[in-house]
PAMARGU-797604 format. One record per residue (C-alpha): x, y, z; residue in three letters; residue number from 1. Coordinates in nm, 2 decimals, padded with zeros to 4 digits. Layout:
<r><c1>X</c1><c2>Y</c2><c3>Z</c3><aa>ALA</aa><i>NUM</i></r>
...
% end
This chain:
<r><c1>-08.38</c1><c2>-02.11</c2><c3>-03.75</c3><aa>MET</aa><i>1</i></r>
<r><c1>-08.23</c1><c2>-02.46</c2><c3>-03.73</c3><aa>TYR</aa><i>2</i></r>
<r><c1>-07.99</c1><c2>-02.54</c2><c3>-03.45</c3><aa>ARG</aa><i>3</i></r>
<r><c1>-07.77</c1><c2>-02.84</c2><c3>-03.38</c3><aa>ILE</aa><i>4</i></r>
<r><c1>-07.52</c1><c2>-02.91</c2><c3>-03.10</c3><aa>THR</aa><i>5</i></r>
<r><c1>-07.24</c1><c2>-03.15</c2><c3>-03.04</c3><aa>LYS</aa><i>6</i></r>
<r><c1>-07.07</c1><c2>-03.23</c2><c3>-02.71</c3><aa>GLU</aa><i>7</i></r>
<r><c1>-06.70</c1><c2>-03.29</c2><c3>-02.66</c3><aa>PHE</aa><i>8</i></r>
<r><c1>-06.52</c1><c2>-03.40</c2><c3>-02.34</c3><aa>HIS</aa><i>9</i></r>
<r><c1>-06.17</c1><c2>-03.35</c2><c3>-02.20</c3><aa>PHE</aa><i>10</i></r>
<r><c1>-05.99</c1><c2>-03.36</c2><c3>-01.87</c3><aa>SER</aa><i>11</i></r>
<r><c1>-05.73</c1><c2>-03.09</c2><c3>-01.78</c3><aa>ALA</aa><i>12</i></r>
<r><c1>-05.58</c1><c2>-02.88</c2><c3>-01.50</c3><aa>SER</aa><i>13</i></r>
<r><c1>-05.56</c1><c2>-02.51</c2><c3>-01.46</c3><aa>HIS</aa><i>14</i></r>
<r><c1>-05.48</c1><c2>-02.26</c2><c3>-01.19</c3><aa>GLN</aa><i>15</i></r>
<r><c1>-05.61</c1><c2>-01.91</c2><c3>-01.14</c3><aa>LEU</aa><i>16</i></r>
<r><c1>-05.31</c1><c2>-01.78</c2><c3>-00.95</c3><aa>SER</aa><i>17</i></r>
<r><c1>-05.43</c1><c2>-01.42</c2><c3>-00.96</c3><aa>HIS</aa><i>18</i></r>
<r><c1>-05.71</c1><c2>-01.49</c2><c3>-00.72</c3><aa>LEU</aa><i>19</i></r>
<r><c1>-05.66</c1><c2>-01.43</c2><c3>-00.34</c3><aa>PRO</aa><i>20</i></r>
<r><c1>-05.47</c1><c2>-01.67</c2><c3>-00.13</c3><aa>GLU</aa><i>21</i></r>
<r><c1>-05.71</c1><c2>-01.93</c2><c3>00.01</c3><aa>GLY</aa><i>22</i></r>
<r><c1>-05.94</c1><c2>-01.92</c2><c3>-00.29</c3><aa>HIS</aa><i>23</i></r>
<r><c1>-05.99</c1><c2>-02.28</c2><c3>-00.40</c3><aa>GLN</aa><i>24</i></r>
<r><c1>-05.94</c1><c2>-02.19</c2><c3>-00.77</c3><aa>CYS</aa><i>25</i></r>
<r><c1>-05.60</c1><c2>-02.03</c2><c3>-00.69</c3><aa>ALA</aa><i>26</i></r>
<r><c1>-05.47</c1><c2>-02.38</c2><c3>-00.63</c3><aa>ARG</aa><i>27</i></r>
<r><c1>-05.37</c1><c2>-02.61</c2><c3>-00.91</c3><aa>LEU</aa><i>28</i></r>
<r><c1>-05.68</c1><c2>-02.82</c2><c3>-00.98</c3><aa>HIS</aa><i>29</i></r>
<r><c1>-05.85</c1><c2>-03.01</c2><c3>-01.26</c3><aa>GLY</aa><i>30</i></r>
<r><c1>-06.19</c1><c2>-03.06</c2><c3>-01.42</c3><aa>HIS</aa><i>31</i></r>
<r><c1>-06.37</c1><c2>-03.30</c2><c3>-01.65</c3><aa>ASN</aa><i>32</i></r>
<r><c1>-06.47</c1><c2>-03.03</c2><c3>-01.91</c3><aa>TYR</aa><i>33</i></r>
<r><c1>-06.76</c1><c2>-03.05</c2><c3>-02.14</c3><aa>ILE</aa><i>34</i></r>
<r><c1>-06.77</c1><c2>-02.83</c2><c3>-02.45</c3><aa>VAL</aa><i>35</i></r>
<r><c1>-07.09</c1><c2>-02.80</c2><c3>-02.65</c3><aa>VAL</aa><i>36</i></r>
<r><c1>-07.07</c1><c2>-02.63</c2><c3>-02.98</c3><aa>VAL</aa><i>37</i></r>
<r><c1>-07.39</c1><c2>-02.49</c2><c3>-03.14</c3><aa>GLU</aa><i>38</i></r>
<r><c1>-07.44</c1><c2>-02.43</c2><c3>-03.51</c3><aa>LEU</aa><i>39</i></r>
<r><c1>-07.74</c1><c2>-02.25</c2><c3>-03.66</c3><aa>ALA</aa><i>40</i></r>
<r><c1>-07.87</c1><c2>-02.19</c2><c3>-04.01</c3><aa>ALA</aa><i>41</i></r>
<r><c1>-08.19</c1><c2>-02.04</c2><c3>-04.15</c3><aa>ALA</aa><i>42</i></r>
<r><c1>-08.19</c1><c2>-02.31</c2><c3>-04.42</c3><aa>ASP</aa><i>43</i></r>
<r><c1>-08.07</c1><c2>-02.66</c2><c3>-04.45</c3><aa>LEU</aa><i>44</i></r>
<r><c1>-07.81</c1><c2>-02.77</c2><c3>-04.70</c3><aa>ASN</aa><i>45</i></r>
<r><c1>-07.88</c1><c2>-03.00</c2><c3>-04.99</c3><aa>ALA</aa><i>46</i></r>
<r><c1>-07.84</c1><c2>-03.30</c2><c3>-04.76</c3><aa>ASP</aa><i>47</i></r>
<r><c1>-08.09</c1><c2>-03.17</c2><c3>-04.51</c3><aa>GLY</aa><i>48</i></r>
<r><c1>-07.83</c1><c2>-03.07</c2><c3>-04.25</c3><aa>PHE</aa><i>49</i></r>
<r><c1>-07.72</c1><c2>-02.75</c2><c3>-04.08</c3><aa>VAL</aa><i>50</i></r>
<r><c1>-07.38</c1><c2>-02.92</c2><c3>-04.11</c3><aa>ARG</aa><i>51</i></r>
<r><c1>-07.30</c1><c2>-03.29</c2><c3>-04.11</c3><aa>ASP</aa><i>52</i></r>
<r><c1>-07.18</c1><c2>-03.39</c2><c3>-03.76</c3><aa>TYR</aa><i>53</i></r>
<r><c1>-06.88</c1><c2>-03.56</c2><c3>-03.92</c3><aa>HIS</aa><i>54</i></r>
<r><c1>-06.75</c1><c2>-03.22</c2><c3>-04.02</c3><aa>GLU</aa><i>55</i></r>
<r><c1>-06.70</c1><c2>-03.14</c2><c3>-03.65</c3><aa>LEU</aa><i>56</i></r>
<r><c1>-06.43</c1><c2>-03.41</c2><c3>-03.63</c3><aa>ALA</aa><i>57</i></r>
<r><c1>-06.15</c1><c2>-03.14</c2><c3>-03.65</c3><aa>PRO</aa><i>58</i></r>
<r><c1>-06.28</c1><c2>-02.99</c2><c3>-03.33</c3><aa>LEU</aa><i>59</i></r>
<r><c1>-06.25</c1><c2>-03.32</c2><c3>-03.15</c3><aa>LYS</aa><i>60</i></r>
<r><c1>-05.89</c1><c2>-03.36</c2><c3>-03.28</c3><aa>ARG</aa><i>61</i></r>
<r><c1>-05.81</c1><c2>-03.01</c2><c3>-03.17</c3><aa>TYR</aa><i>62</i></r>
<r><c1>-05.94</c1><c2>-03.07</c2><c3>-02.82</c3><aa>ILE</aa><i>63</i></r>
<r><c1>-05.78</c1><c2>-03.42</c2><c3>-02.79</c3><aa>ASP</aa><i>64</i></r>
<r><c1>-05.44</c1><c2>-03.30</c2><c3>-02.93</c3><aa>ASP</aa><i>65</i></r>
<r><c1>-05.41</c1><c2>-02.97</c2><c3>-02.74</c3><aa>ASN</aa><i>66</i></r>
<r><c1>-05.62</c1><c2>-02.98</c2><c3>-02.42</c3><aa>PHE</aa><i>67</i></r>
<r><c1>-05.69</c1><c2>-03.34</c2><c3>-02.30</c3><aa>ASP</aa><i>68</i></r>
<r><c1>-05.48</c1><c2>-03.42</c2><c3>-02.00</c3><aa>HIS</aa><i>69</i></r>
<r><c1>-05.29</c1><c2>-03.10</c2><c3>-02.03</c3><aa>ARG</aa><i>70</i></r>
<r><c1>-05.23</c1><c2>-02.80</c2><c3>-01.80</c3><aa>HIS</aa><i>71</i></r>
<r><c1>-05.44</c1><c2>-02.53</c2><c3>-01.97</c3><aa>LEU</aa><i>72</i></r>
<r><c1>-05.24</c1><c2>-02.24</c2><c3>-01.85</c3><aa>ASN</aa><i>73</i></r>
<r><c1>-04.94</c1><c2>-02.38</c2><c3>-02.04</c3><aa>GLU</aa><i>74</i></r>
<r><c1>-05.14</c1><c2>-02.51</c2><c3>-02.34</c3><aa>ALA</aa><i>75</i></r>
<r><c1>-05.29</c1><c2>-02.17</c2><c3>-02.40</c3><aa>LEU</aa><i>76</i></r>
<r><c1>-05.02</c1><c2>-01.95</c2><c3>-02.27</c3><aa>GLY</aa><i>77</i></r>
<r><c1>-05.27</c1><c2>-01.76</c2><c3>-02.05</c3><aa>HIS</aa><i>78</i></r>
<r><c1>-05.29</c1><c2>-01.73</c2><c3>-01.68</c3><aa>ASP</aa><i>79</i></r>
<r><c1>-05.67</c1><c2>-01.67</c2><c3>-01.65</c3><aa>ARG</aa><i>80</i></r>
<r><c1>-05.82</c1><c2>-01.98</c2><c3>-01.82</c3><aa>VAL</aa><i>81</i></r>
<r><c1>-06.18</c1><c2>-01.97</c2><c3>-01.69</c3><aa>THR</aa><i>82</i></r>
<r><c1>-06.48</c1><c2>-02.14</c2><c3>-01.84</c3><aa>SER</aa><i>83</i></r>
<r><c1>-06.59</c1><c2>-01.81</c2><c3>-01.99</c3><aa>GLU</aa><i>84</i></r>
<r><c1>-06.25</c1><c2>-01.76</c2><c3>-02.15</c3><aa>TRP</aa><i>85</i></r>
<r><c1>-06.25</c1><c2>-02.12</c2><c3>-02.29</c3><aa>LEU</aa><i>86</i></r>
<r><c1>-06.60</c1><c2>-02.07</c2><c3>-02.43</c3><aa>ALA</aa><i>87</i></r>
<r><c1>-06.48</c1><c2>-01.77</c2><c3>-02.63</c3><aa>ARG</aa><i>88</i></r>
<r><c1>-06.16</c1><c2>-01.95</c2><c3>-02.73</c3><aa>HIS</aa><i>89</i></r>
<r><c1>-06.35</c1><c2>-02.25</c2><c3>-02.87</c3><aa>PHE</aa><i>90</i></r>
<r><c1>-06.61</c1><c2>-02.02</c2><c3>-03.03</c3><aa>TYR</aa><i>91</i></r>
<r><c1>-06.35</c1><c2>-01.82</c2><c3>-03.22</c3><aa>ASP</aa><i>92</i></r>
<r><c1>-06.17</c1><c2>-02.15</c2><c3>-03.33</c3><aa>TRP</aa><i>93</i></r>
<r><c1>-06.50</c1><c2>-02.30</c2><c3>-03.45</c3><aa>CYS</aa><i>94</i></r>
<r><c1>-06.63</c1><c2>-01.98</c2><c3>-03.62</c3><aa>LYS</aa><i>95</i></r>
<r><c1>-06.32</c1><c2>-01.96</c2><c3>-03.84</c3><aa>GLN</aa><i>96</i></r>
<r><c1>-06.38</c1><c2>-02.31</c2><c3>-03.97</c3><aa>ARG</aa><i>97</i></r>
<r><c1>-06.76</c1><c2>-02.35</c2><c3>-03.93</c3><aa>LEU</aa><i>98</i></r>
<r><c1>-06.94</c1><c2>-02.03</c2><c3>-04.02</c3><aa>PRO</aa><i>99</i></r>
<r><c1>-07.26</c1><c2>-02.16</c2><c3>-03.88</c3><aa>GLU</aa><i>100</i></r>
<r><c1>-07.12</c1><c2>-02.16</c2><c3>-03.52</c3><aa>THR</aa><i>101</i></r>
<r><c1>-07.36</c1><c2>-01.96</c2><c3>-03.31</c3><aa>SER</aa><i>102</i></r>
<r><c1>-07.25</c1><c2>-02.04</c2><c3>-02.95</c3><aa>ALA</aa><i>103</i></r>
<r><c1>-07.02</c1><c2>-02.25</c2><c3>-02.74</c3><aa>VAL</aa><i>104</i></r>
<r><c1>-07.08</c1><c2>-02.36</c2><c3>-02.38</c3><aa>ARG</aa><i>105</i></r>
<r><c1>-06.82</c1><c2>-02.50</c2><c3>-02.14</c3><aa>VAL</aa><i>106</i></r>
<r><c1>-06.88</c1><c2>-02.68</c2><c3>-01.82</c3><aa>SER</aa><i>107</i></r>
<r><c1>-06.63</c1><c2>-02.75</c2><c3>-01.54</c3><aa>GLU</aa><i>108</i></r>
<r><c1>-06.87</c1><c2>-02.93</c2><c3>-01.32</c3><aa>THR</aa><i>109</i></r>
<r><c1>-07.21</c1><c2>-03.09</c2><c3>-01.36</c3><aa>PRO</aa><i>110</i></r>
<r><c1>-07.38</c1><c2>-02.78</c2><c3>-01.22</c3><aa>LYS</aa><i>111</i></r>
<r><c1>-07.19</c1><c2>-02.49</c2><c3>-01.38</c3><aa>THR</aa><i>112</i></r>
<r><c1>-07.18</c1><c2>-02.37</c2><c3>-01.74</c3><aa>TRP</aa><i>113</i></r>
<r><c1>-07.03</c1><c2>-02.07</c2><c3>-01.92</c3><aa>ALA</aa><i>114</i></r>
<r><c1>-07.15</c1><c2>-01.97</c2><c3>-02.26</c3><aa>GLU</aa><i>115</i></r>
<r><c1>-07.02</c1><c2>-01.74</c2><c3>-02.53</c3><aa>TYR</aa><i>116</i></r>
<r><c1>-07.28</c1><c2>-01.62</c2><c3>-02.78</c3><aa>ARG</aa><i>117</i></r>
<r><c1>-07.21</c1><c2>-01.30</c2><c3>-02.97</c3><aa>PRO</aa><i>118</i></r>
% end
């Protein structure tokens, strides 16, 4: 199995207001997010790629246009925007457009990652 990954960055705020008072994530706060999309294929295409990295440009535009410097709760219409939830969201978006999508990882901090891999 061949696997490729590409990393994308954006900055955004969110709030997990359903958490108990005093929980730091219940307050409005922001992160410098990293999204890593993984694509996999048993065979390479005629050009020798799983997928040409340039074909991931629509994901960059989607992230830049809809998430960068936005409040994620408003951008997504969801009140529990966690890294886990974002990983699934980006996976579903990618899988519809890039069938080779095998996983998406999202980081809020340099030491934390959430991954969605069916």
